[in-house]
N, C-alpha and C positions, 0 to 999 in steps of 0.2 A: 504494500500500500504506500503510494507516494503522495507527497504534498507539493503542489506546484506554487510558483510565485503568485499566480492568480488566486489560488486557494487561501494563501496567507493574507492577501489583500482583502478577500471577502470576509474572512474571519475578523480581521482588524476593523473593518467597516461595521460589522455586526456588533462588535463590542462597543465601539464608539456610539452607535445608535442606541444601545441599551443604556449606556452610562449617561446619555443626555436626558434620560427620564428617571434617573434615580441618583441618590447620593452614594450608592454602593459601587464597588469596583469588581470587575470580572477579570480573572486570569485563567488562561487555558494552557495546559501542558500536555504534550503528546510524547510518550516514551516508547521507543522500540522495544525495550525490555527494562525491567526494574532492577535487574542484577545481571552480572556476567555469569553467575552460577559456575564459577571456576572449580568448585570442589566436586561437582558431579562427574566430569570425565576422569578425575583422579580416583574417585571412589569406585566407579564402575570398571575402569580399566584394571585396577588392583584386584577387584573381585573376580573378574574374568581370568586374569593371569593366575590367580590362586586355584581356580576350579579346573581350568583347561588341561593341566598336565595329568589329572587323575586317570583318564582313560589310557594314557600312555604308560602310567605306572602299573595299571592293572593288566594291560594287554601286551606289553612289550618288556624286553629286558634291557632297555636303554640305560646307559650309565647316568649317574646323578648329574654329571657335568653337562651331558646332552639335554637332559630334562630342564636344567637350569637355563641353558641357552634358549630353549624353546619358550620357556616362561618369560624371559626378557623380551623376546621378539613379539610374543602375544601381547605383552603389556604395552609395548610401543605402538603396535598396530591398533590395539583397542583404544589407546589414548588419542591417536589421530582420528579414529572413527568417531569417538564420542565427543570430540572437541567442536563439532559443528554446533552453531547456536541452537538450531532446532532440536537436536538431540540433547544438548545440555539442559534445555528447558523441559523437554519431555521426560527426562530421567529424574527430574527433581519432583518430589512429592507435591501434590496440589496444595496442601496446607502450607508448605514452605513457600511456594510461588505466591500464594495469596498474601502471606505475611510480608514477603519482600515488597510486593506491590503496595501494600498498605503503608509500609514504612517509607517507601519512595514518595508516595503522595504527601505524607506528613512532612517529609524533608523539603519537598517543593513548596509547601505552604509557608515554611519558614524562610527558605532561600529567596523566594520571590517577594518577601517582606509584606505579605498580605495582612499580617496582624498589625502593621504599622499605619494603617489608613485611619483618617479621622473618622470617628464614630464606630470604628471596628466593624465595618459592614462589607468587608472583602469576601469574595467567593472564589474558590478554586474549582475548575473543572479539569479533572485528571484522567488520562487514559494511558494504560500500559498494554501495548499490543500483544506481546509475547504471552502474557498471562491472561489475556482477555478480561482485563480488569478495568472498571470505571468507578470513579468516586467523585463526589462533590463534598467539599469541606467549606463550611461557612464560618466566618469569624464570630466571636462571641456577641458582637453588637447585633447581628442579624440572626444568629442561632438562637438567641434568647426569645426571639419573636416568631420564629418559623420552626416547626417540627421537622426533623430529618426526613420524615416521610413525604414532605412537600416537594422534595427534590427528586423523588423517585420517577416522576413523569419525565424529567429531563434525562435521567440515566437510561430509562427505557427507550426514549427516542434516540439517544446517542448510540446505544448498543444495537438497536435494530438496524440503523444505517451502517454501523461498523460490520455487522454480519454480512451485509451485501457488498462490503469493500469500499463504502463511501465515507471516507474519514472526514473530509471537509463538511459534507452534508450533516454528518453526525454532530460535529461541533456546532454547526449553525443551528440545528434543531435544539440542542441543549442550551445554547446561548439565548435563544428566543424564549424558552420556557423559564430559565433562570431570571431573565429580564422582567418577565411578568411578575414573578415572586418579589423581586427587588423593588419594582415600581410600586407594588402594594404596601410593602412593609418598610421601605427605606426611600421615601419620596425625596426629590431634590430639596436641598436645604440652602438655596442661594445660587450664586453664580456657579454653573457646572465647571468642574476642573478635574483633569485626569491626574490622579495621584500615582498610578502605576501604568506602565506601558500597555497600550492597546494592541496586543500581538499574541500570536501562538508561539510558545516555546517548544522546541524540539530537543529532546535529550536522548 
């Protein structure tokens, strides 16, 4: 799934349009993956290398030195095989992937300084593609007024588009729904001003 310069421009324009109707701030982050999952190929290659020689031990009379050499070759081959991103993610337990994506979303909330906005009404729309994970985090100023369930419509619209491979349309749909929530609960409080960049971050 790729994002073109036109997609970035459309998302930036949608954020600006929303923020013209609210004192809230929207930040969008799209991650290819929430972690490198570097431990996965090491773990699975090691396990493969430990198990692979047993048929040779049981069925042949190979010397220990030959078995050890085979084990090393199997480990190296398995390490190369399991090092592709797709396999690294697939071989990591789902609970771990979800935890990593959850942590990445929280880190982005802090990194993008969403909690530093006036009125604490910033909202993060976060997607991690490899984990198929989407989350909306609202700062305390808006979270105190809006139940987390109110954002579910935005998440549903976002993930529905993502399943079809339409990343930009997913963000645009989520931005529109979040904008309605913000307009109701955080109306403009004077001259509109952008406290955070109106853009999509790629990580």
